[in-house]
N, C-alpha and C positions, 0 to 999 in steps of 0.2 A: 898857506898860513898854518901856524900851529893852533891846535884847539885851545880855546880860552874858557872851557867849561868842565865841570866835573860834578861829582855827587858826594855828599857827606851823610853818613848815618851816625848821628850824634845820639849815643845810646846812654841809658841810665847807668849801666855798669861797664860797657865797652863801646868804642866807637871805631869806625872804619871810614876810609875815603877811597874813591875809585875814579878812574878816567876812562875814556873810550878811545882806543887807538885803531891801528889798522887791523889788528888781530881780534878786535871786539873789546869788551870791557875787561878791566883788570883792577885789582886792588893795589893801592899805593903803600909802600913801606913807610910806616909812621915812626917806628923806633927801631933802629938798625934793620934787621930783616923781618921784624914783626909787622903783620899787616893789621892786626887788631890791637888796640891799646886800651887800658883801663881809663874810664872817664874820671880822672882824678887830678887834682891841682894841689900843689904844695907850695906855700910861701915860706921860704927859707928866711928866718930872722937873723941868721948868722952871717950870710953873704948877700942879703937883700935880693935874692934872685927868686924867680918862679920856675917851678918844675911841673912837668906833665907826665901822665901815664905812669909807666913802671918806675921811671926815675923819681916821680913824685912820691910813690910808696916806699921806694928804697930810702930816700931822704927821711921820710917819717919814721920808718922802722929802725933807722940807725940812731935814733934819739936826737936827731938835730932839732934845735929849737925852732919852731914854726907852726904853721897851721895847715892841716890837711882838709880838703873838702872833696866829698864824692857825692854821687847821685844827684848832680846839679840839674839834670833834666827834670827831676820830680818837683822842682820849685816853680817851673814855668806854669803860669796861669794861676799861681797862688799869691797871697799877700807877701810872701818871703821875698819874691823877685825884687820888690821895691825897697827892701831893707838893706842895711849895710852890716858888715862885719868888721870888727876891729882887727887891724893887722899892725902890730908893733905900735908906731907913732901916729898911724892915720887909719881911716876907715875906707872901705870900698864897697860899692854896691854889688849885690849878687848878679845884677844884669851885666855889669862890667867883667865879672869873673867868667860868666858863660861866654861873653864876647871874646875873652882872652883865649878860651879854650877852643873856640871856633877858628880864631885867628891862627892858632898853632896848626890845626888841621889844614887850613887854607895854604899856609906856608909850605907844608909838606907836598900838597898837590902841585903847587907852583914850582917846587924844586924838581918834581918828577917830570913836569911839562916843559920846564925851562922857559916858562912864560907866565905872564900874569893871569890870575883867575878872575874873570869878570862876570861870568854866568855860573850859577850854581842851583842845583836841585837838592833840596834838603829832605830827608825823610821825616815823617811825622806819624805817631800813632793814630789809629782811628779816633781815639779819645785821649786828649792830654788830661782832661777833667771829666769825670763822669757826671751826667745829669745836669750840666751847666754849660749851655751852648755859648754864653757870653764869655765865661772863663776859658772855655776851650779855644774860642777865636782869639782871645787875648794872649794865650800861650803861643800860638802860631805867630801873632804879630810880634811878640817879644823875641822870638827866635829869629824872625825875618829882619828885625831891626839890629840884632847883634851881628848878623851876617853882613848886612848892608854898611854898618858902621866900620866894618873891617875891609871895605873896598869891593864888595860884590854888588855891582849895580843892579844885576838882574837875578832875582831870587825866585824860584818856584818851589812848590811842595808836592811831594807825592806820598800816598799812604804807604807805610812800610810793608804791609802784606802784598800790596799791588807791585811794589818793587821786587819782592821776593818772586812773585809770579812772572815777572818779565825775565828775571834770571832763569827760573826753571823752564821757561818757554824755549830758551835757546837750545834745549836738548830734546824736545819732544818730536816724535815721528808721526804722530797722527793727532786729530782733534780730541781733546780731553776736556772734561769738566773737573777742575781742580779745586780742592779746598785747601787754601793757604793758611797755614798756622805759623804765626810769628810771636813767640813768647820770650820776652827778654827780661831785663832787670826791672823794669817799671810798668810794663803794659802787656796785655794779652790781646793780640789782634788777629782777625780772621777775614778772609775774602773768599768769595766763590767766583772763579774766573774761567771763562772758556779760553783755552790756550790751543795753539796749532802752528804748524809750520808756516802757514799763510799769514797768521797773526804777527809773526816776527817782523814782517815788513809792512804791515798795515799802519797807517798814521792815525786812524780814528778807531778807538777801541771801546767806545762808550757802550756798545751793544754787547761787548764780551765781559764786561764787569757786572755780575749780577747782584752782588750784595757785599757790604763792608760792615763789620761790627767790632767793638772793642770794649775792654774793661781795664780800668787802671789797677790791675794786679799783676805782679811779676816777681822775679827773683828776690829783689830787696824786701818785698812784703814777706816772703817766705823766711828770709833771714830774721826779720823783726819777730815774726810769730814764733819761730824756733827759739829765739833768745828769750822772749817773754815766758815761753812754756818751761824752759829748762835752765836758763842761766839766771835771769832776773830774780827768781825765788831765792837763790843763794846770795843775793844782794839785799834781800829784805821785802821783795814784792809779795803782797798778799799775807804778810805777817802783821800781828796786831801791835797796837800801842801798848805801853806798859799798864795802862789802866784798863785794857781789854775792851774799851768802848767802840773801838773802830779799827779798821786796817790802816796801815800807812798810806798817805796819798800816793797816787800812781804816776803822776805826770813825768817826774824825773826818770823813773824807771823806763817808761815808754820812750822818752827822748834818747836814753842811752842805748836802746834797742833799735833805733831808727837812724840809718845812715845820714840822712840830710839834716838831722836835728842835733847830732852829737856835739857840734861846735857850740851850740847855745849853753851847753853845761860849763863851758870854760869861762865862767864869769864869777865875780866876787858874790854876786847875789845868789847864784845857784849854790855856790860852796856854803854860804851862810845859811841858806834854807836847808841843806842837807845836814849840816851840823845840828840844827834844830830838830829834824827829823830823827837823827840819831839819838838825840837826848830823850825824845818821846817813845822810842821804839822799845818793845819787849825784848828784842834781840839786837842790841846796838852793834854787836860785832859784825852782824851781816851788812848793815848800812856802812860800817867802817870800811868794808871791802870796796863799796861803791865810791866812797870818798877818796880812797886810795887810788883807784883807777883814774878818776877825774883830776885829782891833784897832780898826777904824773902825765896827764893828757894822753891816756892810753885807751880812750874810748873807741877809736877807729881800729886799733889793734884788736880790741875785744870783739868788735863787729866782724872783723876779717877772720877771726877764729871760728865764729859761728858760721860764716859763709863757707869756710873750708870744710866744717863738719857737714853742712848741707850737701855740698859737692861730693864728699866721700861716701855719703849715704845713697848716692844714686846707683852704686853697685856693690854695696855691702850692707850687712844687717846691722852693724854697730860700729861706732867710732868714739874717740875720746876728744873732749875739749880740754886742753891743759891751760889753765890760767896762771901762767908763770910770771905774770906782771905783778902778782900779788905776793906779799910777804909770806903768807901761809900756803902759797902754791897749791891751788885747788885743781883736782882732776874730775871731770864730769864724764860719765859714760852716757852716750846719746844713742838711741836706737832708731832704726827706720820707722818703727811704730811710733816713736815720739814725734818724728817729723810728720808722719801721716796724720796723727791726731791733731797736731798744731795747725795744719793747713787744709784740713778737711772742708771747712766752710768756703775758703778761697777757691779751692779746686772746684767745688760745685758751682760757684759763681762763674768760673771760667768755662765749665762745660755748659752752663746755662747760656752764656754768650755765644758759644759755638751753635747751639740749637737755634738761637735767635737769628744767627746769620742764615741758616737753612730757611727758616720761616720768612725772613725778608726776601730771600731770593725765590721763594715759592717752589722749592725743589725738595725732594726727599733724599735721605742719606743714601738710599740705594742707587740714586742717579749719579753719585760722586764717583768718578773713575780713579782719582788720585788724591791722596792726602800728602801735601808737601810740608815738611817740617823744617823750621829754621828758628834761631834764637836759643841761647843757652839754657833757658829754663824748660825747653822741651825734653831735657835729659832727665828731669825730676820724674821718678817712676810713677808717682800718683798722678801727676799732670798728664803725662804721656798715656797712661791707660784710660784716664777719664776722657781724653779726646779720641783716641783710636777706638775705644769701645763703641763709639757712636757710628763707626764706619767699618764694620767687620769685613765687608766684601771689597773695600777699596785697596788699591796698591799703595803702599807707604814709600815715599821717597824722602831720603835724608838730604836736605840742602847743606850748604856751608853753614855751620852753626853760627858763626859770627860774620860771614862775608856776603851771604846771598842778597841781603837788603842793599848793601853798598854797591854790589855789581849791578842790580837792578836800577839803582838811582843813576848810575853812569849811563846805562841804556836809555833811560828816560831823558837825561840831559842831552844825549846825542840826538834823540828824536826831536827835542824842543829847540835846540840852539844850533845844531850843525847846518 
C-alpha cells in the first residue's frame, strides 16, 4: 500500500511539506523544483484565480489588480481569524484563506505520493500566543480544523523544535544532549532533547524530551521593528501636528510596518483618516508618501523591501532601501547598527526564553553537547550571537534552514501512522 501520510510545516514566512519513503524522509517540491515556498496568497481580481507562494508574489509585483496576504500563521489564536476580508465582490474569512493554503500544500503531497493524504502531522510552535493558554489552544484547534476541512481525517501535531530534533537525530553517532533552536518568521522555539542512534528507532521518547519553550518573536517582528525605526519616520511617524501639541497618531504607521495588518489599510476609512492626519501634520509631505503607497496598494512591496534589507544586513554593514514606488523616489541607507538597535529588546527576550528552557530542563549550559540551528532568522547576526553566546563550549550544527522541521514532521508521521 502507498503511504497516505505526511508532514506540513506551515510557517509564517515560508512553508515546506515532506513524506517518508523507502530512503527515509524527503521534502516535496512545492513550486517547480523549489522545496520551500513563501507563505503567500494572492487573489487575482483580473482572472479571478488564487495564486500561492512565489507565483502569488510575482502576480502582486507585476501590478496585477488583486489582494496579497502574507504571515497568515500570525493570525491563528487572535480575533482576526474570525474576521473577513473583502475580495472584489465578496468577502472571505481568514480561516478559509488559511485552509486554502493548507489545501495547496496537501495537493502537492498527494501529487508526490500519487495517493490521497488522509493522515497528517502539522508542525506548531511551542507558543502560538504568549501567556494565554486558551488562545494558544484555540490556535491549534483552528489549524486542525483547516486541515480536516480539506480532507485530512487524522491530524496530529508536533512541536517544531522537536521535529527539528528528529531530523538531526538521523545523523548522530553517539548520545548527545542537544539544544534545538528554531527561529522562523513568527516564533522562536527551543527544545532540549537527548538524541542517539538508539533513539532513532525508539517509539516512546517522552523521557528524552527534557524541556520546550518558545516566544512569539521572529523574522516578521524584526521587519516591523526595522521599518518603524528607519522607514516610518520618513512617512511621518513621530512627527508633530502643526499646532505642536502632540505627535501624529501611530496606529496606521504600525499597520503599514506589520505584514499581517497591511491589507487593513486598503479601505476607504483608512484613506479618509490618513487624509485627516495629513491635514493636521506639521510635515504633510511625509504623510503624503504614506497615502501614495496605500493608494497604489504597495504596502506589501514596501514591507518586502524592508525584509530584503534585513536579509542583506546578515552579512554586510550597510545596505539601501530604495522606495521607487514613490513619485519622489526615496533612498534610505540602513546599517547593521540600525538593525541591532531596532531589535535589541526582542533579541533579549529570545535569549531569556533560551535560558528558561535550560531552567525548565534543570540542566546547565555546560551540559549541552550540541546546538542545532534551523529557521531563517537564525541567520540574523544579533540573534545568532545572542543564542550561541550562551553555549561557548557546545558544537554548533547548521540544520537545513527551511527544511529541517518539515523532514522531522515526516519522520513523526511515519512513527505515528505507518
